[in-house]
PDB file as gemmi writes it, atoms N, CA and C in Angstrom:
CRYST1    1.000    1.000    1.000  90.00  90.00  90.00 P 1                      
ATOM      1  N   MET A   1     114.727 131.358 117.530  1.00  0.00           N  
ATOM      2  CA  MET A   1     114.620 130.476 116.241  1.00  0.00           C  
ATOM      3  C   MET A   1     114.648 129.263 116.394  1.00  0.00           C  
ATOM      4  N   GLY A   2     113.885 128.120 116.183  1.00  0.00           N  
ATOM      5  CA  GLY A   2     114.299 126.871 116.246  1.00  0.00           C  
ATOM      6  C   GLY A   2     114.133 126.262 114.837  1.00  0.00           C  
ATOM      7  N   PHE A   3     114.198 124.911 114.892  1.00  0.00           N  
ATOM      8  CA  PHE A   3     114.205 124.460 113.594  1.00  0.00           C  
ATOM      9  C   PHE A   3     113.160 123.372 113.833  1.00  0.00           C  
ATOM     10  N   ARG A   4     112.778 122.723 112.505  1.00  0.00           N  
ATOM     11  CA  ARG A   4     111.731 121.575 112.686  1.00  0.00           C  
ATOM     12  C   ARG A   4     112.296 120.276 112.322  1.00  0.00           C  
ATOM     13  N   ILE A   5     112.127 119.313 113.139  1.00  0.00           N  
ATOM     14  CA  ILE A   5     112.842 117.721 112.955  1.00  0.00           C  
ATOM     15  C   ILE A   5     111.945 117.459 111.866  1.00  0.00           C  
ATOM     16  N   PRO A   6     112.622 116.821 110.791  1.00  0.00           N  
ATOM     17  CA  PRO A   6     111.576 116.283 109.955  1.00  0.00           C  
ATOM     18  C   PRO A   6     110.753 115.056 110.310  1.00  0.00           C  
ATOM     19  N   ARG A   7     109.696 115.028 109.591  1.00  0.00           N  
ATOM     20  CA  ARG A   7     108.530 114.316 109.981  1.00  0.00           C  
ATOM     21  C   ARG A   7     108.691 112.831 108.955  1.00  0.00           C  
ATOM     22  N   ILE A   8     109.356 112.053 108.763  1.00  0.00           N  
ATOM     23  CA  ILE A   8     109.501 111.176 108.044  1.00  0.00           C  
ATOM     24  C   ILE A   8     109.687 109.899 108.861  1.00  0.00           C  
ATOM     25  N   ARG A   9     108.836 108.709 108.333  1.00  0.00           N  
ATOM     26  CA  ARG A   9     108.908 107.480 108.670  1.00  0.00           C  
ATOM     27  C   ARG A   9     109.702 106.703 107.892  1.00  0.00           C  
ATOM     28  N   THR A  10     110.290 105.650 108.319  1.00  0.00           N  
ATOM     29  CA  THR A  10     110.893 104.961 107.334  1.00  0.00           C  
ATOM     30  C   THR A  10     111.273 103.463 108.118  1.00  0.00           C  
ATOM     31  N   VAL A  11     111.124 102.523 106.780  1.00  0.00           N  
ATOM     32  CA  VAL A  11     110.763 101.031 107.245  1.00  0.00           C  
ATOM     33  C   VAL A  11     111.693 100.565 106.235  1.00  0.00           C  
ATOM     34  N   SER A  12     112.715  99.494 106.964  1.00  0.00           N  
ATOM     35  CA  SER A  12     112.978  99.050 105.749  1.00  0.00           C  
ATOM     36  C   SER A  12     112.368  98.377 104.981  1.00  0.00           C  
ATOM     37  N   PHE A  13     112.975  97.651 103.907  1.00  0.00           N  
ATOM     38  CA  PHE A  13     112.474  97.061 102.525  1.00  0.00           C  
ATOM     39  C   PHE A  13     111.664  95.959 102.909  1.00  0.00           C  
ATOM     40  N   GLN A  14     112.393  94.957 103.698  1.00  0.00           N  
ATOM     41  CA  GLN A  14     112.173  93.397 104.410  1.00  0.00           C  
ATOM     42  C   GLN A  14     111.092  93.909 105.186  1.00  0.00           C  
ATOM     43  N   ALA A  15     110.747  95.163 105.806  1.00  0.00           N  
ATOM     44  CA  ALA A  15     109.336  95.123 106.644  1.00  0.00           C  
ATOM     45  C   ALA A  15     108.444  96.074 106.199  1.00  0.00           C  
ATOM     46  N   ALA A  16     108.655  96.279 104.715  1.00  0.00           N  
ATOM     47  CA  ALA A  16     107.461  97.200 103.543  1.00  0.00           C  
ATOM     48  C   ALA A  16     106.428  96.544 103.841  1.00  0.00           C  
ATOM     49  N   SER A  17     106.430  95.240 103.358  1.00  0.00           N  
ATOM     50  CA  SER A  17     105.353  94.708 103.291  1.00  0.00           C  
ATOM     51  C   SER A  17     104.313  94.253 104.722  1.00  0.00           C  
ATOM     52  N   LYS A  18     104.917  94.624 105.618  1.00  0.00           N  
ATOM     53  CA  LYS A  18     104.066  94.504 107.122  1.00  0.00           C  
ATOM     54  C   LYS A  18     103.989  95.956 107.247  1.00  0.00           C  
ATOM     55  N   ALA A  19     103.910  97.100 106.922  1.00  0.00           N  
ATOM     56  CA  ALA A  19     103.923  98.199 107.346  1.00  0.00           C  
ATOM     57  C   ALA A  19     103.569  99.028 105.777  1.00  0.00           C  
ATOM     58  N   ALA A  20     102.639  98.297 105.110  1.00  0.00           N  
ATOM     59  CA  ALA A  20     102.156  98.843 103.662  1.00  0.00           C  
ATOM     60  C   ALA A  20     101.255  99.749 103.529  1.00  0.00           C  
ATOM     61  N   GLU A  21     100.749 100.294 104.835  1.00  0.00           N  
ATOM     62  CA  GLU A  21      99.659 101.299 104.878  1.00  0.00           C  
ATOM     63  C   GLU A  21     100.697 102.763 104.940  1.00  0.00           C  
ATOM     64  N   VAL A  22     100.046 103.471 104.077  1.00  0.00           N  
ATOM     65  CA  VAL A  22     100.414 104.836 104.274  1.00  0.00           C  
ATOM     66  C   VAL A  22      99.421 105.791 104.853  1.00  0.00           C  
ATOM     67  N   PRO A  23      99.792 106.733 105.280  1.00  0.00           N  
ATOM     68  CA  PRO A  23      98.960 107.716 106.464  1.00  0.00           C  
ATOM     69  C   PRO A  23      98.077 108.543 104.993  1.00  0.00           C  
ATOM     70  N   ARG A  24      96.846 108.932 105.101  1.00  0.00           N  
ATOM     71  CA  ARG A  24      96.427 110.129 104.467  1.00  0.00           C  
ATOM     72  C   ARG A  24      97.185 111.192 104.172  1.00  0.00           C  
ATOM     73  N   GLY A  25      97.474 111.653 103.059  1.00  0.00           N  
ATOM     74  CA  GLY A  25      98.226 112.902 102.746  1.00  0.00           C  
ATOM     75  C   GLY A  25      99.672 112.531 102.778  1.00  0.00           C  
ATOM     76  N   CYS A  26     100.290 111.234 102.668  1.00  0.00           N  
ATOM     77  CA  CYS A  26     101.449 110.942 102.187  1.00  0.00           C  
ATOM     78  C   CYS A  26     101.709 109.951 101.330  1.00  0.00           C  
ATOM     79  N   LEU A  27     102.696 109.799 100.890  1.00  0.00           N  
ATOM     80  CA  LEU A  27     103.203 108.448 100.236  1.00  0.00           C  
ATOM     81  C   LEU A  27     104.668 107.903 100.177  1.00  0.00           C  
ATOM     82  N   ALA A  28     104.523 106.552  99.809  1.00  0.00           N  
ATOM     83  CA  ALA A  28     105.663 105.838 100.074  1.00  0.00           C  
ATOM     84  C   ALA A  28     106.583 106.102  99.179  1.00  0.00           C  
ATOM     85  N   VAL A  29     108.030 106.411  99.150  1.00  0.00           N  
ATOM     86  CA  VAL A  29     109.094 106.014  98.004  1.00  0.00           C  
ATOM     87  C   VAL A  29     109.942 105.169  98.470  1.00  0.00           C  
ATOM     88  N   TYR A  30     111.009 104.411  97.580  1.00  0.00           N  
ATOM     89  CA  TYR A  30     112.016 103.821  97.843  1.00  0.00           C  
ATOM     90  C   TYR A  30     113.222 104.185  97.312  1.00  0.00           C  
ATOM     91  N   VAL A  31     114.188 104.157  98.010  1.00  0.00           N  
ATOM     92  CA  VAL A  31     115.476 105.248  98.274  1.00  0.00           C  
ATOM     93  C   VAL A  31     116.579 104.321  98.157  1.00  0.00           C  
ATOM     94  N   GLY A  32     117.336 104.414  97.739  1.00  0.00           N  
ATOM     95  CA  GLY A  32     118.989 104.358  97.962  1.00  0.00           C  
ATOM     96  C   GLY A  32     119.298 102.493  97.320  1.00  0.00           C  
ATOM     97  N   GLU A  33     120.292 102.129  97.387  1.00  0.00           N  
ATOM     98  CA  GLU A  33     120.648 100.898  96.739  1.00  0.00           C  
ATOM     99  C   GLU A  33     119.849  99.482  97.522  1.00  0.00           C  
ATOM    100  N   LYS A  34     119.870  99.765  98.696  1.00  0.00           N  
ATOM    101  CA  LYS A  34     118.882  98.797  99.723  1.00  0.00           C  
ATOM    102  C   LYS A  34     117.124  99.268  99.587  1.00  0.00           C  
ATOM    103  N   MET A  35     117.028 100.321  98.479  1.00  0.00           N  
ATOM    104  CA  MET A  35     115.407 100.562  98.370  1.00  0.00           C  
ATOM    105  C   MET A  35     114.717 100.652  99.789  1.00  0.00           C  
ATOM    106  N   LYS A  36     115.233 101.592 100.753  1.00  0.00           N  
ATOM    107  CA  LYS A  36     114.876 101.906 102.138  1.00  0.00           C  
ATOM    108  C   LYS A  36     113.491 102.863 101.702  1.00  0.00           C  
ATOM    109  N   ARG A  37     112.149 102.201 102.565  1.00  0.00           N  
ATOM    110  CA  ARG A  37     111.510 103.075 102.390  1.00  0.00           C  
ATOM    111  C   ARG A  37     110.779 104.113 103.295  1.00  0.00           C  
ATOM    112  N   PHE A  38     110.545 105.361 102.556  1.00  0.00           N  
ATOM    113  CA  PHE A  38     110.537 106.695 103.259  1.00  0.00           C  
ATOM    114  C   PHE A  38     109.111 106.687 103.268  1.00  0.00           C  
ATOM    115  N   VAL A  39     108.215 107.305 103.982  1.00  0.00           N  
ATOM    116  CA  VAL A  39     106.603 108.185 103.670  1.00  0.00           C  
ATOM    117  C   VAL A  39     107.090 109.221 104.132  1.00  0.00           C  
ATOM    118  N   ILE A  40     106.518 110.141 102.912  1.00  0.00           N  
ATOM    119  CA  ILE A  40     106.759 111.639 103.378  1.00  0.00           C  
ATOM    120  C   ILE A  40     105.519 112.451 102.540  1.00  0.00           C  
ATOM    121  N   PRO A  41     104.884 113.364 103.074  1.00  0.00           N  
ATOM    122  CA  PRO A  41     103.835 114.319 103.019  1.00  0.00           C  
ATOM    123  C   PRO A  41     103.867 114.509 101.559  1.00  0.00           C  
ATOM    124  N   ILE A  42     102.743 114.477 100.896  1.00  0.00           N  
ATOM    125  CA  ILE A  42     102.662 114.609  99.463  1.00  0.00           C  
ATOM    126  C   ILE A  42     102.660 115.988  98.942  1.00  0.00           C  
ATOM    127  N   SER A  43     102.628 116.911  99.808  1.00  0.00           N  
ATOM    128  CA  SER A  43     102.886 118.310  99.989  1.00  0.00           C  
ATOM    129  C   SER A  43     104.278 118.675  99.242  1.00  0.00           C  
ATOM    130  N   TYR A  44     105.397 117.551  99.638  1.00  0.00           N  
ATOM    131  CA  TYR A  44     106.576 117.857  98.982  1.00  0.00           C  
ATOM    132  C   TYR A  44     106.661 117.992  97.626  1.00  0.00           C  
ATOM    133  N   LEU A  45     105.754 117.001  96.973  1.00  0.00           N  
ATOM    134  CA  LEU A  45     105.518 116.759  95.295  1.00  0.00           C  
ATOM    135  C   LEU A  45     105.870 118.295  94.766  1.00  0.00           C  
ATOM    136  N   SER A  46     105.515 119.568  95.284  1.00  0.00           N  
ATOM    137  CA  SER A  46     105.420 120.498  94.594  1.00  0.00           C  
ATOM    138  C   SER A  46     106.366 121.318  94.647  1.00  0.00           C  
ATOM    139  N   GLN A  47     107.565 120.818  95.561  1.00  0.00           N  
ATOM    140  CA  GLN A  47     108.522 121.590  95.947  1.00  0.00           C  
ATOM    141  C   GLN A  47     109.788 121.256  94.790  1.00  0.00           C  
ATOM    142  N   HIS A  48     110.300 122.327  94.598  1.00  0.00           N  
ATOM    143  CA  HIS A  48     111.469 122.301  93.122  1.00  0.00           C  
ATOM    144  C   HIS A  48     112.292 121.356  93.559  1.00  0.00           C  
ATOM    145  N   SER A  49     113.063 121.304  94.695  1.00  0.00           N  
ATOM    146  CA  SER A  49     114.075 120.157  95.105  1.00  0.00           C  
ATOM    147  C   SER A  49     113.466 118.906  94.839  1.00  0.00           C  
ATOM    148  N   PHE A  50     112.327 118.758  95.176  1.00  0.00           N  
ATOM    149  CA  PHE A  50     111.828 117.130  95.081  1.00  0.00           C  
ATOM    150  C   PHE A  50     111.608 117.052  93.727  1.00  0.00           C  
ATOM    151  N   GLN A  51     111.045 118.134  92.657  1.00  0.00           N  
ATOM    152  CA  GLN A  51     110.662 117.774  91.619  1.00  0.00           C  
ATOM    153  C   GLN A  51     112.003 117.157  90.933  1.00  0.00           C  
ATOM    154  N   GLU A  52     112.849 117.860  91.362  1.00  0.00           N  
ATOM    155  CA  GLU A  52     114.133 117.518  90.651  1.00  0.00           C  
ATOM    156  C   GLU A  52     114.505 116.026  90.873  1.00  0.00           C  
ATOM    157  N   LEU A  53     114.511 115.300  91.862  1.00  0.00           N  
ATOM    158  CA  LEU A  53     114.604 114.014  92.221  1.00  0.00           C  
ATOM    159  C   LEU A  53     113.654 113.244  91.432  1.00  0.00           C  
ATOM    160  N   LEU A  54     112.437 113.804  91.427  1.00  0.00           N  
ATOM    161  CA  LEU A  54     111.337 113.241  90.418  1.00  0.00           C  
ATOM    162  C   LEU A  54     111.787 112.914  89.194  1.00  0.00           C  
ATOM    163  N   SER A  55     112.542 114.014  88.513  1.00  0.00           N  
ATOM    164  CA  SER A  55     113.007 113.802  86.787  1.00  0.00           C  
ATOM    165  C   SER A  55     113.697 113.224  87.097  1.00  0.00           C  
ATOM    166  N   GLN A  56     114.805 112.747  87.744  1.00  0.00           N  
ATOM    167  CA  GLN A  56     115.795 111.640  87.833  1.00  0.00           C  
ATOM    168  C   GLN A  56     115.267 110.288  87.785  1.00  0.00           C  
ATOM    169  N   ALA A  57     114.067 110.366  88.576  1.00  0.00           N  
ATOM    170  CA  ALA A  57     113.481 108.771  88.497  1.00  0.00           C  
ATOM    171  C   ALA A  57     112.857 108.750  87.291  1.00  0.00           C  
ATOM    172  N   GLU A  58     112.513 109.657  86.707  1.00  0.00           N  
ATOM    173  CA  GLU A  58     111.718 109.444  84.841  1.00  0.00           C  
ATOM    174  C   GLU A  58     112.988 108.730  84.261  1.00  0.00           C  
ATOM    175  N   GLU A  59     114.094 109.371  84.545  1.00  0.00           N  
ATOM    176  CA  GLU A  59     115.414 109.655  83.427  1.00  0.00           C  
ATOM    177  C   GLU A  59     115.864 107.839  83.540  1.00  0.00           C  
ATOM    178  N   LYS A  60     115.852 107.739  84.959  1.00  0.00           N  
ATOM    179  CA  LYS A  60     116.492 106.509  85.248  1.00  0.00           C  
ATOM    180  C   LYS A  60     115.551 105.252  85.076  1.00  0.00           C  
ATOM    181  N   PHE A  61     114.041 105.258  85.739  1.00  0.00           N  
ATOM    182  CA  PHE A  61     112.808 104.229  85.023  1.00  0.00           C  
ATOM    183  C   PHE A  61     112.046 104.317  84.590  1.00  0.00           C  
ATOM    184  N   GLY A  62     111.806 105.721  83.953  1.00  0.00           N  
ATOM    185  CA  GLY A  62     110.628 106.068  83.255  1.00  0.00           C  
ATOM    186  C   GLY A  62     109.452 106.102  84.190  1.00  0.00           C  
ATOM    187  N   TYR A  63     108.350 105.332  83.705  1.00  0.00           N  
ATOM    188  CA  TYR A  63     107.116 105.097  84.491  1.00  0.00           C  
ATOM    189  C   TYR A  63     106.697 103.723  84.929  1.00  0.00           C  
ATOM    190  N   ASN A  64     108.070 102.832  84.993  1.00  0.00           N  
ATOM    191  CA  ASN A  64     107.686 101.043  85.275  1.00  0.00           C  
ATOM    192  C   ASN A  64     108.457 101.314  86.639  1.00  0.00           C  
ATOM    193  N   HIS A  65     108.193 101.846  87.574  1.00  0.00           N  
ATOM    194  CA  HIS A  65     109.280 101.560  89.079  1.00  0.00           C  
ATOM    195  C   HIS A  65     109.340 100.493  89.104  1.00  0.00           C  
ATOM    196  N   PRO A  66     110.383  99.616  89.500  1.00  0.00           N  
ATOM    197  CA  PRO A  66     110.513  98.469  89.559  1.00  0.00           C  
ATOM    198  C   PRO A  66     109.928  97.805  91.137  1.00  0.00           C  
ATOM    199  N   MET A  67     109.701  98.821  92.160  1.00  0.00           N  
ATOM    200  CA  MET A  67     109.431  98.312  93.418  1.00  0.00           C  
ATOM    201  C   MET A  67     107.852  98.502  93.325  1.00  0.00           C  
ATOM    202  N   GLY A  68     107.227  98.829  92.367  1.00  0.00           N  
ATOM    203  CA  GLY A  68     105.672  98.984  92.464  1.00  0.00           C  
ATOM    204  C   GLY A  68     105.173 100.213  93.138  1.00  0.00           C  
ATOM    205  N   GLY A  69     106.113 101.150  93.714  1.00  0.00           N  
ATOM    206  CA  GLY A  69     105.898 102.712  94.274  1.00  0.00           C  
ATOM    207  C   GLY A  69     107.060 103.239  93.837  1.00  0.00           C  
ATOM    208  N   LEU A  70     106.993 104.321  94.134  1.00  0.00           N  
ATOM    209  CA  LEU A  70     108.171 105.673  93.485  1.00  0.00           C  
ATOM    210  C   LEU A  70     109.242 105.072  94.026  1.00  0.00           C  
ATOM    211  N   THR A  71     110.020 105.244  93.085  1.00  0.00           N  
ATOM    212  CA  THR A  71     111.461 104.592  93.460  1.00  0.00           C  
ATOM    213  C   THR A  71     112.576 105.948  92.805  1.00  0.00           C  
ATOM    214  N   ILE A  72     113.161 106.320  93.974  1.00  0.00           N  
ATOM    215  CA  ILE A  72     114.142 107.666  93.846  1.00  0.00           C  
ATOM    216  C   ILE A  72     115.782 106.999  93.690  1.00  0.00           C  
ATOM    217  N   PRO A  73     116.408 107.489  92.711  1.00  0.00           N  
ATOM    218  CA  PRO A  73     117.559 107.200  92.176  1.00  0.00           C  
ATOM    219  C   PRO A  73     118.504 107.581  93.107  1.00  0.00           C  
ATOM    220  N   CYS A  74     118.622 107.770  94.164  1.00  0.00           N  
ATOM    221  CA  CYS A  74     119.846 108.435  94.741  1.00  0.00           C  
ATOM    222  C   CYS A  74     120.244 107.865  96.221  1.00  0.00           C  
ATOM    223  N   LYS A  75     121.155 108.250  96.583  1.00  0.00           N  
ATOM    224  CA  LYS A  75     121.745 107.452  98.107  1.00  0.00           C  
ATOM    225  C   LYS A  75     120.949 108.314  99.178  1.00  0.00           C  
ATOM    226  N   GLU A  76     120.691 107.414 100.129  1.00  0.00           N  
ATOM    227  CA  GLU A  76     119.794 107.673 101.109  1.00  0.00           C  
ATOM    228  C   GLU A  76     120.198 109.295 101.877  1.00  0.00           C  
ATOM    229  N   ASP A  77     121.540 109.517 101.925  1.00  0.00           N  
ATOM    230  CA  ASP A  77     121.906 110.704 102.481  1.00  0.00           C  
ATOM    231  C   ASP A  77     121.408 112.095 101.890  1.00  0.00           C  
ATOM    232  N   VAL A  78     121.638 111.606 100.583  1.00  0.00           N  
ATOM    233  CA  VAL A  78     121.295 112.373  99.370  1.00  0.00           C  
ATOM    234  C   VAL A  78     119.811 112.857  99.410  1.00  0.00           C  
ATOM    235  N   PHE A  79     119.048 111.967  99.886  1.00  0.00           N  
ATOM    236  CA  PHE A  79     117.767 111.913  99.867  1.00  0.00           C  
ATOM    237  C   PHE A  79     117.320 113.157 101.460  1.00  0.00           C  
ATOM    238  N   LEU A  80     117.421 112.237 102.292  1.00  0.00           N  
ATOM    239  CA  LEU A  80     117.816 112.864 103.527  1.00  0.00           C  
ATOM    240  C   LEU A  80     118.061 114.380 103.779  1.00  0.00           C  
ATOM    241  N   ASP A  81     118.964 114.803 102.815  1.00  0.00           N  
ATOM    242  CA  ASP A  81     119.283 116.054 102.904  1.00  0.00           C  
ATOM    243  C   ASP A  81     118.160 116.765 102.094  1.00  0.00           C  
ATOM    244  N   HIS A  82     117.982 116.312 101.147  1.00  0.00           N  
ATOM    245  CA  HIS A  82     116.904 117.142 100.072  1.00  0.00           C  
ATOM    246  C   HIS A  82     115.727 117.377 101.070  1.00  0.00           C  
ATOM    247  N   ILE A  83     115.365 116.342 101.592  1.00  0.00           N  
ATOM    248  CA  ILE A  83     114.139 116.114 102.843  1.00  0.00           C  
ATOM    249  C   ILE A  83     114.151 117.228 103.709  1.00  0.00           C  
ATOM    250  N   SER A  84     115.332 117.463 104.482  1.00  0.00           N  
ATOM    251  CA  SER A  84     115.340 118.114 105.278  1.00  0.00           C  
ATOM    252  C   SER A  84     115.708 119.386 104.961  1.00  0.00           C  
ATOM    253  N   HIS A  85     115.618 120.171 103.947  1.00  0.00           N  
ATOM    254  CA  HIS A  85     115.871 121.318 103.534  1.00  0.00           C  
ATOM    255  C   HIS A  85     114.051 121.647 103.184  1.00  0.00           C  
ATOM    256  N   LEU A  86     113.507 120.307 102.707  1.00  0.00           N  
ATOM    257  CA  LEU A  86     112.006 120.814 102.426  1.00  0.00           C  
ATOM    258  C   LEU A  86     111.295 121.353 103.885  1.00  0.00           C  
ATOM    259  N   ASN A  87     111.560 120.342 104.777  1.00  0.00           N  
ATOM    260  CA  ASN A  87     111.072 120.900 106.454  1.00  0.00           C  
ATOM    261  C   ASN A  87     111.362 122.301 106.530  1.00  0.00           C  
ATOM    262  N   GLU A  88     112.329 122.889 105.885  1.00  0.00           N  
ATOM    263  CA  GLU A  88     112.722 124.326 106.646  1.00  0.00           C  
ATOM    264  C   GLU A  88     111.820 125.114 105.903  1.00  0.00           C  
ATOM    265  N   LEU A  89     110.928 124.579 104.930  1.00  0.00           N  
ATOM    266  CA  LEU A  89     110.477 125.792 104.243  1.00  0.00           C  
ATOM    267  C   LEU A  89     109.099 126.169 104.800  1.00  0.00           C  
TER     268      LEU A  89                                                      
END                                                                             
């Protein structure tokens, strides 16, 4: 019985403009104080724990995200923990 390694690509915010392309079936989100950019599968949007993160983003930013993309207001380690659990499903 093995485990799946998360298939998340990460790019620092400074490099985000150079790596602006997002593969089909994925979306970019910005996380943490440094607004680190993560590219995640769209399928995560249907997962309950990810929807909780989206609710937090709505409470903090409404629908006006300062980065021009989806901004998740949590620490990077918390985000990565959530994502790693999604990969187990």
